[in-house]
N, C-alpha and C positions, 0 to 999 in steps of 0.2 A: 623299316624299309629294307628291302633286299639290296645287297651290293650290286651296283651296276644299273639299278632301276632309275629311270629318269623321273624327276619331279615335274609335274604339270604346272604350267604357268596359269595362275588364277586370273580369269578375265576381270577387268575393272568393274563391270556391271555387278559381278558377284561381290567384290570387295566393298562396294557401296552399300550393300544390304546390311541391316542391323546384325550384330553378333548373334543374337538369338536365332534369327532366320538362317544364318550360315551354319550354326550348330545343328539345327534341325535338318538341314540339307545333308550335312555330313553323317548324321545319325541314320537317316533314311538310306543313304548310299551304303553304309556299313551293313545295315540289316539286309538290304537287297543282296549284297555280296555273300553274306552268310547263307541266305536262302538258296542262292545259285550254287554255292559250293556244296551244300548238303544234297541238293538235287543231283548234281553232277556225280557225287561220290556214292549216292544211294544210302545216305545216312538219315536216321530219324532226327527230328528237331523238337525241342521241348519249349513250350510257350506257356504263358500265363493266360488262363481263360476263366472268367467268373471267380477269381480268387484262388484257383487251383492250378497246379502244374499239369499240363496235358502233353502227351507225346503224339506228334504227328508222324505217321509212318512215312517211309521213303516215297511211297506212291503219292501220299497227300502232299508232301513237300514238292514233288515234281509237278503236281497239278497246280499248286500255289505259284510256283516259279513260272510255269507256262501261262497261267492266267494273267500274269503281269508282263507278258511279252519277253520273258527271259529264257535262258538255256539254249 
């Protein structure tokens, strides 16, 4: 966490979810943030596809981010 950054209060409805569900939500949010950051900075992204490492070009990352309503 960056100094001076506020910690968000977690709603009760989220805290009532099973730990596995909360972990999945956190993971999805983290992945979303990485995709957005790479799109914003014009960086390639490396993913696993069919057992191989594949590079997504900055344009592909931007398209992925925009298709999910981000950027």
